[in-house]
C-alpha positions as CSV (number, residue, x, y, z in Angstrom):
1,M,119.1,59.1,122.6
2,S,120.5,59.7,119.1
3,D,116.9,59.8,117.7
4,N,116.0,62.6,120.3
5,Q,119.1,64.6,119.3
6,E,118.2,64.3,115.7
7,Q,114.7,65.4,116.4
8,L,116.0,68.4,118.4
9,A,118.3,69.4,115.5
10,M,115.3,69.9,113.2
11,I,113.2,73.1,113.0
12,A,109.7,73.7,111.6
13,I,109.5,76.2,108.8
14,T,106.1,77.6,107.7
15,L,106.0,78.8,104.1
16,P,103.6,81.6,102.9
17,D,101.0,79.1,101.6
18,G,100.8,77.5,105.1
19,T,102.9,74.5,104.3
20,V,105.1,73.4,107.2
21,R,108.5,71.7,106.3
22,S,111.3,70.4,108.5
23,F,114.8,71.6,108.0
24,P,118.1,71.0,109.9
25,S,118.9,73.7,112.5
26,G,121.3,76.1,110.9
27,S,119.6,76.0,107.4
28,T,119.7,79.3,105.5
29,G,117.2,81.1,103.3
30,F,119.1,79.8,100.3
31,D,118.7,76.2,101.5
32,I,114.9,76.7,101.9
33,A,114.6,78.3,98.4
34,L,116.6,75.5,96.8
35,S,114.4,72.9,98.4
36,I,111.4,74.6,96.7
37,G,113.0,74.9,93.3
38,R,116.3,75.8,91.6
39,R,114.7,78.8,89.8
40,L,113.6,80.3,93.2
41,A,117.0,79.8,94.6
42,Q,118.5,81.6,91.6
43,D,116.1,84.5,92.0
44,A,116.3,84.7,95.8
45,L,117.6,88.0,97.3
46,A,116.8,87.8,101.0
47,L,114.6,86.1,103.6
48,K,111.5,87.3,105.4
49,L,111.9,85.8,108.9
50,D,108.6,86.2,110.7
51,D,108.2,89.9,110.2
52,T,111.8,90.8,109.7
53,I,113.9,90.9,106.5
54,V,117.3,89.3,106.9
55,D,120.2,88.2,104.6
56,L,119.6,85.1,102.6
57,S,122.7,83.5,104.4
58,T,121.3,84.0,107.9
59,P,121.2,80.6,109.7
60,L,117.9,79.6,111.3
61,H,117.9,77.8,114.7
62,S,114.2,77.9,115.7
63,D,110.8,77.4,114.2
64,A,109.7,80.3,112.1
65,R,107.4,81.7,109.4
66,V,109.5,82.5,106.3
67,A,109.1,83.9,102.8
68,I,111.8,84.1,100.1
69,I,112.3,87.6,98.8
70,T,112.8,88.1,95.1
71,F,113.0,91.2,93.0
72,D,109.3,91.1,92.4
73,S,108.4,90.8,96.1
74,P,107.1,94.0,97.8
75,E,110.5,94.4,99.6
76,G,112.6,93.1,96.8
77,K,113.4,96.2,94.8
78,D,114.3,98.1,97.9
79,I,116.9,95.5,98.8
80,F,118.2,95.1,95.3
81,W,118.6,98.9,94.7
82,H,120.2,99.4,98.1
83,S,122.7,96.8,97.3
84,S,123.2,98.5,93.9
85,S,124.1,101.7,95.7
86,H,127.0,99.9,97.4
87,L,128.0,98.4,94.0
88,M,128.1,101.9,92.5
89,A,130.1,103.2,95.4
90,Q,132.6,100.4,94.9
91,A,132.9,101.2,91.2
92,I,133.4,104.9,91.9
93,E,136.1,104.1,94.5
94,E,137.9,101.9,92.0
95,L,137.7,104.5,89.2
96,F,138.2,107.7,91.3
97,A,140.5,107.0,94.2
98,G,140.0,109.1,97.3
99,S,136.2,109.4,96.9
100,R,134.3,109.3,100.1
101,F,130.6,108.4,100.6
102,G,127.8,109.9,102.5
103,A,124.3,108.4,102.3
104,G,123.3,105.8,99.7
105,P,119.7,104.7,100.0
106,S,117.3,103.0,97.7
107,I,114.4,105.3,96.5
108,E,111.1,104.8,94.7
109,Q,112.8,104.2,91.3
110,G,116.4,103.0,91.9
111,F,119.0,104.5,94.3
112,Y,121.5,107.3,94.8
113,Y,124.7,107.9,96.6
114,D,126.1,111.2,97.8
115,V,129.8,111.3,96.9
116,A,132.6,113.6,98.1
117,S,135.2,113.6,95.4
118,E,137.8,116.0,93.9
119,H,136.6,114.8,90.5
120,R,133.7,116.7,89.0
121,F,131.4,114.0,87.6
122,R,130.1,114.4,84.1
123,E,127.8,112.4,81.8
124,E,130.6,110.4,80.3
125,D,131.7,109.4,83.8
126,L,128.4,107.7,84.3
127,R,129.0,105.4,81.4
128,L,132.4,104.5,82.8
129,I,130.9,103.8,86.3
130,E,128.1,101.6,84.6
131,Q,130.8,99.5,82.9
132,K,132.8,99.1,86.1
133,M,129.6,98.1,88.0
134,L,128.9,95.3,85.5
135,E,132.6,94.3,85.7
136,I,132.3,94.0,89.5
137,S,129.0,92.1,89.1
138,K,130.8,89.5,86.9
139,R,133.3,88.9,89.7
140,D,130.4,87.3,91.6
141,S,131.8,88.6,94.9
142,K,130.0,87.4,98.0
143,I,128.4,90.2,100.1
144,Q,129.1,89.4,103.7
145,R,127.7,90.9,106.9
146,E,129.9,91.6,109.9
147,E,128.8,92.8,113.3
148,L,131.2,95.0,115.3
149,S,131.1,97.0,118.5
150,R,130.5,100.7,117.7
151,T,134.0,101.6,119.0
152,D,135.6,98.9,116.8
153,A,133.7,100.2,113.8
154,I,134.9,103.8,114.5
155,E,138.5,102.5,114.5
156,F,137.9,100.6,111.3
157,F,136.5,103.7,109.5
158,K,139.3,105.9,110.9
159,S,142.2,103.6,110.0
160,T,141.3,100.9,107.5
161,R,138.7,102.8,105.4
162,N,139.6,106.4,106.3
163,D,136.0,107.5,105.9
164,P,135.1,110.6,108.0
165,Y,131.5,110.5,107.0
166,K,130.9,107.0,108.5
167,V,132.9,108.0,111.6
168,E,130.6,111.0,112.1
169,I,127.5,108.8,111.8
170,L,128.9,106.3,114.3
171,E,129.9,109.1,116.7
172,D,126.7,111.1,116.4
173,T,123.6,109.3,115.0
174,L,124.6,105.9,116.4
175,K,126.1,107.2,119.6
176,D,123.7,105.2,121.7
177,V,124.1,101.9,119.8
178,D,126.4,99.2,121.1
179,T,126.7,97.0,118.0
180,V,126.6,98.0,114.3
181,S,126.8,96.0,111.1
182,L,129.2,96.4,108.1
183,Y,128.9,94.8,104.7
184,H,132.0,93.7,102.8
185,Q,132.2,92.9,99.1
186,D,135.5,92.4,97.2
187,G,137.6,94.9,99.2
188,F,134.8,97.5,99.6
189,T,133.1,98.0,103.0
190,D,130.1,100.1,104.0
191,L,128.3,100.8,107.2
192,C,124.8,99.5,106.8
193,T,121.9,97.8,108.6
194,G,121.1,95.7,105.5
195,P,119.9,93.3,104.4
196,H,121.7,92.9,101.0
197,V,121.6,90.6,98.1
198,P,124.0,87.6,98.5
199,T,126.4,88.3,95.7
200,T,127.3,91.2,93.3
201,S,126.3,89.0,90.3
202,K,122.6,89.5,91.0
203,V,122.9,92.9,89.2
204,K,122.8,92.3,85.5
205,A,121.7,95.6,84.0
206,V,122.7,99.2,85.0
207,L,121.6,102.7,84.1
208,L,122.9,105.7,85.9
209,T,120.5,108.5,85.2
210,N,121.4,111.8,86.8
211,I,123.9,113.9,88.7
212,S,122.8,116.6,91.1
213,S,124.3,118.5,94.1
214,S,123.5,117.8,97.7
215,Y,124.8,118.7,101.2
216,W,126.2,116.4,103.8
217,R,123.3,115.4,106.0
218,G,121.0,117.9,104.1
219,D,122.6,120.8,105.9
220,S,123.5,123.7,103.6
221,S,126.2,124.9,106.0
222,R,128.0,121.5,105.5
223,E,130.1,120.1,102.7
224,Q,128.6,120.1,99.2
225,M,128.5,116.6,97.7
226,Q,127.6,115.1,94.3
227,R,124.5,112.9,94.2
228,I,124.5,110.2,91.5
229,Y,121.3,108.5,90.7
230,G,120.8,105.1,89.1
231,I,118.7,102.1,88.6
232,T,119.5,98.4,88.1
233,F,117.7,95.2,87.2
234,P,118.3,91.4,87.4
235,S,118.0,91.3,83.5
236,E,118.7,93.4,80.4
237,K,115.0,92.8,79.3
238,Q,113.7,94.5,82.5
239,L,116.1,97.5,81.9
240,K,114.8,97.8,78.3
241,E,111.2,97.9,79.6
242,Y,112.2,100.5,82.1
243,V,113.9,102.7,79.4
244,T,110.7,102.5,77.3
245,L,108.7,103.7,80.4
246,L,111.3,106.4,80.9
247,E,110.8,107.6,77.3
248,E,107.1,107.7,77.9
249,A,107.7,109.6,81.2
250,K,109.7,112.2,79.2
251,R,106.8,112.7,76.8
252,R,104.5,113.1,79.8
253,D,106.8,115.4,81.7
254,H,104.5,118.1,83.2
255,R,107.1,120.8,82.6
256,K,107.2,119.9,78.9
257,L,103.4,119.6,78.6
258,G,102.9,122.6,80.8
259,A,104.8,124.8,78.2
260,E,103.2,123.1,75.2
261,L,99.7,123.4,76.5
262,E,100.3,126.9,77.9
263,L,99.3,125.9,81.5
264,F,102.1,127.5,83.6
265,M,105.5,129.1,83.3
266,L,108.7,129.3,85.4
267,S,110.8,132.4,85.1
268,P,114.2,133.2,86.7
269,E,113.0,136.8,86.8
270,V,110.3,135.8,89.3
271,G,112.5,133.2,91.1
272,S,113.3,129.5,91.2
273,G,110.4,127.3,92.3
274,L,107.8,130.0,92.0
275,P,105.4,128.9,89.2
276,I,103.1,131.4,87.4
277,W,99.7,130.1,86.3
278,L,98.8,131.0,82.7
279,P,95.1,131.4,81.8
280,K,94.6,127.7,80.7
281,G,96.3,126.4,83.8
282,A,94.4,128.8,86.0
283,I,91.2,127.3,84.6
284,I,92.2,123.8,85.6
285,R,93.2,125.0,89.1
286,N,89.9,126.9,89.5
287,E,87.9,123.9,88.4
288,L,89.7,121.7,90.9
289,E,89.2,124.3,93.7
290,S,85.5,124.7,92.8
291,F,85.1,120.9,92.8
292,L,86.5,120.6,96.3
293,K,84.8,123.7,97.7
294,E,81.5,122.3,96.5
295,E,82.1,119.0,98.3
296,Q,83.4,120.7,101.4
297,R,80.2,122.9,101.5
298,K,78.1,119.7,101.6
299,R,80.2,118.5,104.5
300,G,79.9,121.7,106.6
301,Y,83.3,123.3,106.1
302,L,83.7,127.0,106.7
303,P,86.0,129.0,104.4
304,V,88.7,131.4,105.8
305,Y,91.6,133.4,104.4
306,T,94.9,134.1,106.2
307,P,97.9,136.3,105.3
308,H,101.0,135.2,103.4
309,I,103.3,136.2,106.2
310,G,103.2,136.0,110.0
311,N,105.0,137.2,113.0
312,I,107.9,134.8,113.8
313,E,106.6,134.3,117.4
314,L,103.5,132.6,116.0
315,Y,105.7,129.9,114.3
316,K,107.9,129.6,117.4
317,R,104.8,128.9,119.4
318,S,103.6,126.2,117.0
319,G,107.1,124.7,116.7
320,H,107.4,125.1,113.0
321,Y,110.2,127.6,113.7
322,P,112.9,126.5,114.3
323,Y,111.8,122.9,113.7
324,Y,111.5,123.5,109.9
325,S,113.9,126.3,109.8
326,D,116.2,124.6,107.3
327,S,113.3,124.6,104.7
328,Q,112.0,128.1,105.5
329,F,113.0,131.4,103.9
330,P,115.1,133.6,106.3
331,P,113.0,135.8,108.6
332,L,112.1,139.3,107.4
333,T,113.3,141.9,109.9
334,Y,111.3,145.1,110.2
335,H,111.7,148.2,112.3
336,D,108.6,150.2,112.9
337,E,108.5,154.1,113.0
338,E,109.5,154.0,116.7
339,G,112.5,151.8,116.0
340,R,111.0,148.6,117.5
341,K,112.2,145.4,115.8
342,E,109.8,142.8,114.5
343,Q,110.4,139.7,112.6
344,Y,108.1,138.0,110.1
345,L,108.2,134.7,108.2
346,L,106.8,133.9,104.8
347,K,104.0,131.5,105.9
348,P,105.4,127.9,106.0
349,M,102.1,126.4,107.3
350,N,98.5,127.5,107.5
351,C,97.6,125.7,110.7
352,P,98.9,128.3,113.3
353,H,96.6,130.9,111.7
354,H,93.6,128.6,111.9
355,H,94.3,127.9,115.5
356,L,94.1,131.6,116.3
357,I,90.8,131.8,114.4
358,Y,89.4,129.0,116.6
359,S,90.6,130.6,119.8
360,S,89.3,134.1,118.8
361,K,86.1,133.3,120.9
362,M,84.9,130.8,123.4
363,R,83.5,127.6,121.9
364,S,80.9,125.3,123.3
365,Y,80.8,121.5,123.0
366,R,77.6,122.1,120.9
367,D,79.6,124.1,118.3
368,L,82.0,121.3,117.6
369,P,83.1,120.0,115.2
370,I,84.3,123.2,113.6
371,R,85.8,122.6,110.1
372,L,87.9,125.6,108.8
373,T,89.2,125.4,105.3
374,E,91.5,127.5,103.1
375,F,93.4,127.3,99.8
376,G,96.4,128.8,101.5
377,T,99.7,129.6,99.8
378,V,102.8,128.7,101.8
379,Y,106.5,129.0,101.1
380,R,109.4,126.6,101.6
381,H,113.0,127.2,100.7
382,E,113.7,123.9,99.0
383,Q,117.2,123.3,97.8
384,S,117.7,124.3,94.2
385,G,118.7,120.8,93.2
386,E,115.5,119.4,94.6
387,L,113.2,121.7,92.6
388,N,111.0,120.0,89.9
389,G,108.5,122.2,88.2
390,L,105.1,122.0,90.0
391,V,105.8,118.8,91.9
392,R,108.6,120.4,94.1
393,A,108.2,124.2,94.3
394,R,109.0,126.9,96.8
395,G,105.6,128.6,96.7
396,F,102.5,126.3,96.6
397,T,98.9,126.3,97.7
398,Q,97.5,123.7,100.1
399,D,93.9,122.7,100.2
400,D,94.2,123.0,103.9
401,S,91.5,122.2,106.5
402,H,91.6,122.0,110.2
403,I,88.8,120.2,112.1
404,Y,88.4,121.0,115.7
405,C,86.4,118.3,117.5
406,R,85.6,116.6,120.8
407,P,87.5,113.4,121.5
408,D,84.2,111.4,121.1
409,Q,83.8,112.9,117.6
410,L,87.4,112.2,116.5
411,V,87.1,108.8,114.8
412,D,83.9,109.8,112.9
413,E,85.7,113.0,111.6
414,I,88.8,111.0,110.6
415,C,86.6,108.6,108.7
416,S,84.8,111.5,106.9
417,A,88.1,113.0,105.9
418,I,89.2,109.6,104.5
419,E,86.0,109.3,102.6
420,L,86.4,112.8,101.0
421,T,90.0,112.0,100.0
422,Q,89.0,108.7,98.4
423,F,86.2,110.5,96.5
424,V,88.6,113.1,95.2
425,F,91.1,110.5,94.0
426,G,88.4,108.4,92.4
427,T,86.9,111.4,90.5
428,L,90.3,112.4,89.2
429,G,91.1,108.8,87.9
430,F,93.6,107.7,90.5
431,N,92.2,104.2,91.1
432,E,95.3,102.6,92.6
433,V,95.9,104.2,96.0
434,Q,98.1,102.9,98.8
435,T,97.6,104.0,102.4
436,R,100.3,104.5,104.9
437,L,99.7,105.0,108.6
438,S,102.7,107.2,109.5
439,M,103.5,106.6,113.1
440,H,106.2,108.1,115.4
441,D,109.4,106.4,116.3
442,P,109.2,105.5,120.0
443,E,113.0,105.2,120.1
444,N,113.3,108.9,119.2
445,Q,110.7,110.5,121.3
446,A,112.6,113.8,121.5
447,K,111.8,114.4,117.8
448,Y,108.1,114.8,118.6
449,G,105.9,117.0,120.7
450,G,103.5,115.6,123.3
451,T,103.8,112.7,125.7
452,P,104.1,109.0,124.9
453,E,100.6,108.6,126.3
454,V,99.2,111.2,123.8
455,W,100.9,109.5,120.9
456,E,99.6,106.1,122.0
457,Q,96.0,107.5,122.0
458,A,96.5,109.4,118.7
459,E,97.8,106.3,116.9
460,K,95.0,104.2,118.3
461,D,92.5,106.7,116.9
462,V,94.1,106.7,113.5
463,K,94.2,102.9,113.3
464,E,90.6,102.6,114.5
465,A,89.4,105.0,111.7
466,A,91.4,103.1,109.1
467,D,90.0,99.8,110.2
468,R,86.5,101.1,110.3
469,M,86.8,102.4,106.7
470,G,88.1,99.0,105.6
471,I,91.2,100.4,103.9
472,E,94.3,98.3,103.4
473,Y,97.4,100.0,104.9
474,F,100.9,99.6,105.9
475,I,102.7,101.1,108.9
476,G,105.5,103.7,108.4
477,I,107.5,104.0,111.7
478,G,109.1,107.4,112.0
479,E,107.0,109.0,109.2
480,A,104.7,111.0,111.5
481,S,104.7,114.7,111.8
482,F,106.2,116.2,114.9
483,Y,102.7,116.9,116.3
484,G,100.9,113.7,115.3
485,P,100.4,110.5,113.3
486,K,99.2,110.7,109.7
487,I,97.2,108.7,107.2
488,D,99.1,109.3,103.9
489,F,97.6,108.5,100.6
490,I,100.1,107.3,97.9
491,V,98.6,107.2,94.4
492,R,100.0,105.1,91.5
493,D,99.9,107.0,88.1
494,A,99.4,105.6,84.6
495,L,103.2,104.7,84.4
496,G,103.1,102.8,87.7
497,R,105.0,105.5,89.6
498,K,104.0,106.3,93.2
499,W,103.2,109.9,94.5
500,Q,102.4,110.8,98.0
501,L,99.5,113.3,97.7
502,G,96.6,113.6,100.2
503,T,97.0,113.3,104.0
504,V,94.9,113.2,107.2
505,Q,96.7,114.0,110.5
506,V,95.6,113.7,114.1
507,D,97.0,116.3,116.5
508,Y,96.7,116.4,120.3
509,V,99.8,118.6,120.5
510,M,98.8,122.0,119.0
511,P,95.7,122.3,121.1
512,E,98.1,122.4,124.1
513,R,100.5,124.8,122.6
514,F,97.8,127.2,121.6
515,D,95.7,126.6,124.7
516,L,92.6,125.7,122.6
517,S,89.5,124.8,124.6
518,Y,85.8,124.5,124.6
519,I,83.2,124.5,127.4
520,G,81.8,121.0,127.9
521,S,78.4,119.9,129.0
522,D,79.9,119.9,132.6
523,S,80.5,123.7,132.2
524,Q,84.3,123.0,132.4
525,K,87.0,123.7,129.9
526,H,88.2,120.8,127.7
527,R,90.8,120.4,125.0
528,P,89.6,119.8,121.4
529,V,91.5,117.5,119.1
530,V,92.7,118.9,115.7
531,I,92.6,117.0,112.4
532,H,94.8,118.4,109.7
533,R,93.4,117.4,106.3
534,A,94.4,118.0,102.7
535,P,93.0,115.7,99.9
536,F,95.0,117.4,97.1
537,G,98.0,118.1,99.4
538,S,99.6,120.8,97.3
539,M,97.6,122.2,94.3
540,E,100.8,122.6,92.3
541,R,102.1,119.1,93.1
542,F,98.6,117.5,92.5
543,I,98.2,119.2,89.1
544,G,101.8,118.3,88.1
545,V,101.1,114.6,88.8
546,L,97.7,114.9,87.1
547,I,99.3,116.3,84.0
548,E,101.7,113.3,83.8
549,H,99.0,110.8,84.8
550,T,96.7,111.9,82.0
551,A,99.5,113.0,79.6
552,G,97.6,116.3,79.4
553,N,94.4,114.6,78.1
554,F,92.2,116.1,80.8
555,P,88.6,114.9,81.2
556,L,86.0,117.2,79.6
557,W,85.0,118.9,82.9
558,L,88.6,119.9,83.6
559,A,89.9,120.7,80.1
560,P,90.8,124.4,79.7
561,V,89.2,124.5,76.3
562,Q,86.4,122.0,76.2
563,A,85.4,122.4,72.6
564,V,86.7,124.1,69.5
565,V,84.4,125.0,66.6
566,L,86.0,124.2,63.2
567,P,84.2,125.7,60.2
568,I,85.3,124.1,56.9
569,A,84.8,127.2,54.8
570,E,84.2,130.9,55.1
571,D,80.6,130.8,54.1
572,V,79.7,128.9,57.3
573,H,81.6,131.3,59.6
574,D,78.4,133.0,60.8
575,Y,76.7,129.8,61.6
576,A,79.9,128.5,63.4
577,K,80.1,131.6,65.5
578,S,76.4,131.2,66.5
579,V,77.2,127.6,67.6
580,Q,80.2,128.9,69.7
581,Q,78.0,131.5,71.3
582,T,75.4,128.9,72.2
583,L,78.1,126.7,73.8
584,L,79.5,129.7,75.7
585,A,76.1,130.7,76.9
586,A,75.5,127.2,78.3
587,G,78.8,127.5,80.3
588,I,80.9,125.3,78.0
589,R,84.4,126.7,77.3
590,A,84.5,126.9,73.5
591,E,86.8,128.5,71.0
592,I,86.5,128.9,67.2
593,D,89.1,128.5,64.5
594,T,88.3,130.7,61.5
595,R,91.7,130.6,60.0
596,N,91.9,130.0,56.2
597,E,93.3,126.5,56.7
598,K,92.2,123.1,55.5
599,I,90.0,121.3,57.9
600,G,92.5,118.4,58.2
601,K,95.1,120.8,59.6
602,K,92.7,122.4,62.0
603,I,91.8,118.9,63.3
604,R,95.4,117.9,63.7
605,E,96.2,121.0,65.6
606,A,93.2,120.6,67.9
607,E,94.3,117.0,68.5
608,L,97.8,118.3,69.4
609,A,96.3,120.8,71.8
610,K,94.3,117.9,73.4
611,V,91.0,119.7,73.0
612,P,88.3,117.0,74.0
613,C,85.6,118.1,71.5
614,M,86.0,119.3,67.9
615,I,82.8,120.7,66.4
616,V,83.1,120.4,62.6
617,I,80.8,122.6,60.6
618,G,80.3,122.5,56.8
619,Q,77.6,123.3,54.3
620,K,75.5,120.2,55.2
621,E,75.6,121.0,58.9
622,Q,74.5,124.6,58.3
623,E,71.6,123.5,56.0
624,S,70.4,120.9,58.6
625,G,71.0,123.1,61.6
626,E,73.3,120.5,63.0
627,V,77.0,119.9,63.9
628,S,79.4,117.0,63.6
629,L,81.2,116.0,66.7
630,R,84.7,114.6,66.7
631,R,86.3,113.5,70.0
632,H,90.0,113.7,70.9
633,R,91.8,110.3,70.4
634,I,88.4,108.7,69.5
635,G,87.3,110.2,66.2
636,D,83.9,110.9,64.7
637,E,80.8,110.5,66.9
638,G,78.2,111.6,64.5
639,R,75.9,114.6,63.9
640,F,73.8,116.3,66.6
641,S,71.4,119.1,66.9
642,I,72.9,122.1,68.7
643,S,70.7,121.6,71.7
644,G,71.4,117.8,71.6
645,L,75.1,118.5,71.6
646,T,74.9,121.0,74.4
647,E,72.8,118.7,76.5
648,K,75.3,115.8,75.9
649,L,78.3,117.8,76.8
650,L,76.7,119.4,79.9
651,K,75.7,116.0,81.2
652,E,79.2,114.7,80.9
653,I,80.7,117.9,82.5
654,T,78.2,117.8,85.4
655,A,78.9,114.1,86.1
656,R,82.7,114.8,86.0
657,T,83.3,111.6,84.1
């Protein structure tokens, strides 16, 4: 009998390599990590229990698949940085009594916390908070989870913690939840689902990076708060490596390079978040547009143009107003000559206009798919604290396309849109691309248009297309648009940072709202399905990311100035000018530098301007009818005949290598 009891008290744990080990019921993730190795137990942050991440201290009472989460695990940084936001909040509370806390999530690089405080935080305060965080870390305080009923949690945050922001979350956002979790550490408590690292001592290195303003719950009519950003690591060495990357990121900052390379400008006289493209930047943009237009022509896309404003009723019909009203400019109110009132919006989206184009005449099933495309400029009233050069602007141009197809054509069209997006990223040198299938949250159906059945079908279509294309993806619950699921493409740049750029979206909702139809083979009306597709996403954002990815060293086909002719002396100026004219006539963007400067200085300045090709011409080149080619960041490539050089450069430009 005792043998049977002992057997029942054991559970089977399957490790990631498939190994199965027996552990006493009630063992924790820490126990499992320690059985594998002391180093793993030291690095362990949390436990992956089947497909759920839980605290390392969670007792296990049944057979399970487990994995130990460390800082280097896919989920590890998110847990580490979320715990660090709590650590920062505790430090702020100890230093600045009376501070209250809004939201404190982890983000792509670190974390932030929104703080309501009478104290106005400055740079020197960040250093004090860093020191306090490290002091709390050395206390090695256990981080403990407690589950309470929602009503008990409300009472706790009203009396014990006196935190009105957490009370509001409990009374509003979590009003339908019976049980919530709190995390305690050394006298500090936060409302959180977790999981968290087991102790404060896991955080060994801290850097608080920035202070900006925010609004409680993102609502500009609510209290203004102070958002403090930071990043932490399990070792000082990792922080030093990050600071090195940070310095490189500053050198690559698209706003800095955009000014130095004369690509674009931002002026308060025009308005915040409204970039102006300078000639060199306009060339890059034109080249990218021409590249995509050429590919779209091959794939049967039809170009359209739509206005920059539209009647507000159009956006009410689509649901963009008031759904996105917080991020839209206020309506423009207009009274015509007869006193009738009309309201217009700066265009927040291109799709409603395209739906009207589709519905402007009756369509047959034989006409489909119809692929409309536009480089359409839209406007969003982003908060001033969120603006960031080109990558977060208030006016930007989307490479927007809307594909109207029959249900039996849908998966093929999604696959084609995925293929085009992959081709664009590959051509531009983004070789590391993650794919997220952004699905709706079935627990919050009111957030979305359409019925649960429509969403089930749309998500099935998206997954089928992704599987057919053989792309690896992860699922993002709650990341869908209000009208349909998305395939989002997240590129990793040269510094390892992630940027969400292109997207493909499936939409069964808008065809209903706009009463879109086609006549089927049965002579009856049927609903088309719409695919929203944008490989670049936003031209401004894409170019901003591209500038930082390449550090402004654009490939030859994209460079604003592809070649500069550098005569060594005045007596070869005429020959140098003839070389420039030959290049220009061949369609190569070439300039000439005839200043009375030494050739070394001309080359250095061309290097700083990141011109791909420097054509050096001296007496020997003139006598032989040749030129010497020097490549940016490479050096001398030898001498060529003018026709040989032209052929070489055109071949590279055409291939877009």
